[in-house]
C-alpha positions as CSV (number, residue, x, y, z in Angstrom):
1,X,102.9,115.3,112.7
2,X,102.2,111.5,112.8
3,X,103.8,109.6,110.3
4,X,102.5,105.9,109.1
5,X,105.7,103.6,108.1
6,X,104.7,100.3,107.1
7,X,106.9,97.1,106.1
8,X,106.5,93.5,105.1
9,X,107.4,90.2,106.3
10,X,109.4,87.8,104.5
11,X,108.1,86.2,101.2
12,X,108.8,83.5,98.9
13,X,112.1,81.3,100.2
14,X,113.3,84.6,102.1
15,X,113.7,84.6,105.7
16,X,114.4,88.2,106.4
17,X,112.7,91.2,104.7
18,X,115.3,94.2,104.5
19,X,112.0,96.5,104.9
20,X,111.4,94.8,108.3
21,X,114.8,95.3,109.5
22,X,114.5,98.6,109.0
23,X,111.6,99.4,110.6
24,X,112.5,97.9,113.6
25,X,115.9,99.9,113.7
26,X,113.7,103.0,113.5
27,X,112.5,104.7,116.8
28,X,109.3,105.6,117.6
29,X,109.8,109.4,117.5
30,X,112.0,111.6,115.6
31,X,112.7,115.2,116.1
32,X,108.8,115.8,117.9
33,X,107.5,113.4,115.1
34,X,105.3,110.6,116.0
35,X,106.5,107.5,114.3
36,X,103.9,104.9,113.9
37,X,105.2,101.1,112.8
38,X,103.3,98.2,111.1
39,X,104.6,95.1,109.6
40,X,102.0,94.4,107.0
41,X,101.8,90.5,105.2
42,X,103.1,89.9,101.6
43,X,99.8,89.6,100.5
44,X,97.8,91.5,97.6
45,X,94.1,91.5,99.4
46,X,95.3,91.5,103.0
47,X,97.9,93.8,103.4
48,X,95.7,96.8,101.2
49,X,92.6,95.9,103.7
50,X,95.0,96.3,107.1
51,X,96.6,99.8,105.3
52,X,92.9,101.2,104.5
53,X,91.9,100.7,108.3
54,X,95.4,102.1,109.2
55,X,94.8,105.6,107.2
56,X,91.5,105.7,108.4
57,X,92.1,105.3,112.2
58,X,95.5,107.3,112.3
59,X,94.7,109.7,109.9
60,X,98.6,110.4,109.2
61,X,100.3,113.4,107.3
62,X,102.6,111.1,105.6
63,X,103.0,107.6,104.9
64,X,106.0,105.7,103.9
65,X,105.8,102.5,102.7
66,X,108.5,100.2,102.7
67,X,109.6,97.2,100.9
68,X,112.7,95.0,99.8
69,X,114.1,95.1,96.8
70,X,116.8,92.8,96.0
71,X,119.5,93.4,93.8
72,X,119.0,97.5,93.9
73,X,122.1,99.5,94.9
74,X,120.0,102.5,96.4
75,X,117.0,103.0,98.6
76,X,114.6,104.0,95.7
77,X,111.9,106.3,96.3
78,X,109.2,105.1,93.7
79,X,107.1,107.8,91.0
80,X,104.3,105.7,90.4
81,X,101.9,102.9,91.2
82,X,100.3,101.5,88.0
83,X,96.8,99.5,88.1
84,X,98.4,95.6,87.4
85,X,99.4,93.0,89.4
86,X,101.5,90.3,87.8
87,X,102.9,87.8,90.2
88,X,106.3,86.2,89.7
89,X,106.1,84.2,92.6
90,X,102.8,83.5,94.6
91,X,102.0,86.1,97.6
92,X,102.1,84.5,101.3
93,X,98.7,83.6,100.7
94,X,99.3,81.7,97.7
95,X,97.9,84.0,95.3
96,X,99.7,84.5,92.4
97,X,97.5,86.9,89.8
98,X,98.6,87.7,86.2
99,X,97.8,90.9,84.4
100,X,94.9,91.5,86.8
101,X,94.3,95.2,87.6
102,X,94.8,96.2,91.2
103,X,91.2,98.0,91.3
104,X,88.7,97.6,88.2
105,X,87.6,100.7,86.7
106,X,90.0,102.9,88.6
107,X,92.7,104.9,86.7
108,X,96.0,103.3,84.9
109,X,98.1,105.1,87.6
110,X,98.6,107.2,90.8
111,X,102.0,109.4,91.0
112,X,103.2,110.0,94.7
113,X,102.2,113.2,96.2
114,X,105.3,114.1,97.7
115,X,108.3,116.2,96.5
116,X,110.1,113.4,95.2
117,X,112.8,115.2,93.1
118,X,113.4,117.8,95.6
119,X,113.5,115.0,98.3
120,X,116.2,112.6,96.2
121,X,118.2,116.0,95.4
122,X,118.9,116.7,99.3
123,X,119.4,113.1,100.2
124,X,122.0,113.0,97.5
125,X,123.7,116.5,98.4
126,X,124.1,114.6,101.9
127,X,125.8,111.8,100.3
128,X,123.3,109.7,101.2
129,X,122.0,106.1,98.9
130,X,118.9,107.8,97.6
131,X,117.8,107.5,94.1
132,X,114.1,108.0,92.2
133,X,112.5,104.7,90.7
134,X,110.1,104.8,88.1
135,X,108.6,101.2,88.6
136,X,107.2,100.0,91.8
137,X,107.2,96.2,90.0
138,X,104.0,94.5,89.8
139,X,103.7,92.6,93.1
140,X,102.5,93.7,96.4
141,X,104.2,96.8,96.8
142,X,103.3,98.2,93.9
143,X,99.5,96.8,94.6
144,X,99.6,98.6,98.4
145,X,101.4,101.9,96.9
146,X,98.5,101.9,94.4
147,X,95.9,101.4,96.7
148,X,97.2,104.1,99.4
149,X,97.2,106.6,96.4
150,X,93.6,105.5,95.5
151,X,92.3,106.0,98.9
152,X,94.0,109.1,99.8
153,X,92.7,110.8,96.6
154,X,89.0,109.4,96.7
155,X,88.8,109.8,100.4
156,X,90.6,113.5,100.2
157,X,92.7,112.5,102.5
158,X,95.4,115.4,103.6
159,X,98.2,112.9,103.6
160,X,101.6,112.5,101.4
161,X,102.3,109.3,100.8
162,X,105.3,107.4,98.9
163,X,106.8,103.7,98.3
164,X,110.5,103.2,99.3
165,X,112.0,100.6,98.1
166,X,115.1,98.9,100.4
167,X,118.1,96.7,99.0
168,X,119.4,93.8,100.7
169,X,121.2,94.7,103.8
170,X,124.6,93.4,104.5
171,X,124.6,90.1,106.2
172,X,121.2,89.4,105.3
173,X,120.4,85.6,105.2
174,X,120.1,84.1,101.8
175,X,121.4,86.7,99.5
176,X,122.8,85.6,96.3
177,X,126.8,86.1,95.5
178,X,127.9,89.7,94.1
179,X,124.4,90.8,94.9
180,X,124.4,94.6,96.0
181,X,123.8,95.7,99.5
182,X,123.7,98.0,101.9
183,X,124.1,98.7,105.5
184,X,121.2,98.8,107.8
185,X,122.8,102.3,109.4
186,X,123.1,103.6,106.2
187,X,119.2,103.1,105.0
188,X,118.1,103.7,108.4
189,X,120.0,107.4,108.2
190,X,118.3,108.0,104.6
191,X,114.8,107.1,105.9
192,X,115.1,109.5,109.0
193,X,116.5,112.2,106.7
194,X,113.7,111.6,104.1
195,X,111.0,111.9,107.2
196,X,112.4,115.1,108.8
197,X,112.9,116.7,105.2
198,X,109.4,115.7,104.2
199,X,107.7,117.1,107.7
200,X,110.2,120.7,106.9
201,X,108.6,121.0,103.6
202,X,105.0,120.8,104.7
203,X,105.1,123.3,107.4
């Protein structure tokens, strides 16, 4: 089984990105599963372009797109990507779209095609900090998730995909006081177990 894992580089005033730190801590192989790890730029245009190429070249069985969501208390597995870009701050290319569709004349939303409820229940039963999220926002995270699902659907790719939001990590630079954080070890364990569960559920 081939799994594509992506993260983002730091954005805005941040000097670290929790998704990038978690990606670095994940192995290249897991229980016979090959993990392909790629860092994408926090850019509305370039990140989906690179992902499109990766999906066609790697032909993964599973894609987990990792991104940072400061302020969240758990690792959040996203339910839906919406066809909207509306940036609170510019991306790393200086682009700040406002109320712009990700793809014109495309569906309003795409839902993840992983067994979301079963996965999160499995993780919670093992006391892992996992939860379902019903909003991936309107920044680059949601944009990338939408592009991925659109390509999977329109090109009939035999691939499952979800976006996973990682909270700030304990010890991460420039985290506001009293902001929830998780340990890197906890986040890595959660992602590893999620991959193992999804691999077993596809057999």
